[in-house]
C-alpha positions, 0 to 999 in steps of 0.5 A: 500499500502507497503511504502518504507523505509528511512535508518539510514541515511535519504536515500530513499531504497526499502526495505519495511521491518523492519527487513531488515531495521535493518540488513541494517542499520547495515550493512552501519555503520560497512563498514564505521567503518571498522567492522569486522560484515560488511558481517554478517550484509550484507548476513542477509540483503539479506536472509530477503529482497531477491531482493533489488538491492542495497544490492546486489550492495553493495555486489559486491561491497565489492568484487571488493575492496578485490582486489582478481581476484577469487572474481570477481566471486562472484562479477559478481553473484551480479551484476546479482542479481542487475541488476535482481531485478532491472529489477523486481522491481523499483529502486530509483536513487539513487540506480541506481547510485549505479547500474550503478558505479558498470557496470562502476567499474566491466568492469575495469573502476573505474575512471568512475564509479567515475562519478555516485557516483558524481552525486548520491551525487549530488542529495544526499549530505548526502549519507554517503554511497556513499561518504564512497564508492567514499573515498574507490575507490579514495584511491585504484586509488590513488587519494588524492585531489578527496578525498578532492574535493569529501567531501569538496563538501558534508560536508556542507548539513551535521548537526553534529547531522548526523549518519555519521558525525564523519566518514565524519569527519574521513574520510576528516581528512585522505585525509587532510593529504593526502593533506599536511593539517597536522593540520587541519587533526589532529583536522578533525581526533580527532573529528570524533573519539569523534563522533564514538567511531569506526571509526578506519579511522579517529584514523588511520587518525591521526596516518598518521599526525605523519608518515609524520610530524616526530613524531613517539613518538607522534604518539605511545601515540596516538593510546596507550588505544585508542586500542578499537577502532580499536579492532573491526575491519576487517584485517584493525586492523592490518593496523593499528597496522603497523602504531605503528610499523612504529613508534617504527622503527624510534625510533629503536626499532626493538625489540618493532617492531619483535614482534608486527609482530609476534604479532599483523601484521602476527599473522593471515596469511592471503593472502590478499594484504593489510595485505601482503603490512603491512608486505612486507613493514615492514620487507623491512624497516627493512631490510634496516635499517640492521636487521636480519628480520629472514625467516619471508620472508618466508611465505610471498613468499608461498603466493605471489608467489600464486598471481603472475597471480593475476593483481587486483591492481598495488599496490598488485603486488608491494607489492607480487614483494617485497615478491618474491624478499625478498625470492629470487624467481626466478621463480615467479618473472620471472612470475610475471614480464612477467604478468605485460608486458601483462597487460602493453601492454593491457593497456585496464582497469584502472589498465592495465595502471597503470600497465604500469605507473608507474607498470613496472618501479616500478617493475623492480627496485625492481627486480634490488633491489634484484639482488644489482643491484642498478644502475639499480634500482634506475633508474627505482624506480626514473623513477615509482617515479613521477606517483607513486601515481597512483598506489595507498594506502596513502603516508605512505604505498608508502615511503618504495619505496621513502627508496628504491629509495633514498637507492639504489641510495646511494648505487650506488653512486648517492649521488647528486640525492638520497640527493635531492629525501631526501631533497624531501622527509623531504620538505613534512614532514613539512622540518621534518627529521625523523629516517630515513633522518637522517641516511640515511644523515649520509651515504650520506656523508660518503660515499661522504668523501669515494669516495674522498678518493679514488680518492686522 
């Protein structure tokens, strides 16, 4: 009788081929490391074991995480293959949980899908693949507290020699950072990299700590010399370079920022929403600081104009809108705003609910900012701000909207409101004032002085 085998993390599988198991283990490890080789190993797994239900389910999940409407058809094919394999051959309880989670996710209910991952992790707490997928999904949903709770629930089951422990620590580091526990986050991220030298997520979690504690010089020092820790990555490597660019921006090293933008962040003109979010948010920050970014908006706007009907993630839509506003693409802006309103009105899926709140108000604020209608920009962005966590992403990524809110308030003359938001932003950074905050404090002081002179 052919025996099923356990994977590298000690989880039961329905695989019976050593070759398929080897590729499956490589798939999981590459995914944990954000490795560019992940789809290659998964393809080889399914070539060797075409009836591997879990492999098809994970392929579909990888497709959905891309946040692109055109790959949903591929996800559907993979989901159908997973269901067919499940009917043809008995699967483990663990695999059934994954397939059930995928079913809810395919229906636009990722929050409901999380309940299946939670059940899988309750039964198999050292299932590092389930942990990472749960973590990734909560990140997309902006569920930072859920990220931390989930990891701290399963962590006691791990031993230091578990093959996934380093990657678990990397995820814990990020969850700690996103919930404001910066000292523990830095310790966990550094330990993660010692145990798993290719854990780019843990390395990047420490970069987040430097961002959120206004330590740009320390962040540059942390990343410099560790490039091999993210060289193997898929497009995530552009995001790590983006973090380094943010640190140079905080030090007013604008030429270095533009060089990193051209040579690292946008060296490949991809249309992945994560790459576009890196680029658009960085250009926006530069322009808020008075830097001429030349014609760099144009290629981003060309790509974003093709995404007005996408509607997979509000986080992506807002960054497409940044590009369209940056290049004054009025027709495409109108198309995107119209689709946002239709999605928000339907409110059937979790994404559509995010379109309604905070999506519509944030989008209206961005559009108004582009039109130099700073009062409307501030009122709309401030309205969205309380719920912007639900747009997904990290504090560092959403900070571009925070900056636009504060800047629009200053430009509209709402100095007290802008100062209050600036103070809240500084409090989130352990009371440390970064370059942006210092410059805005001066603008507010100068604005008040000019207002007093005008009145007198």
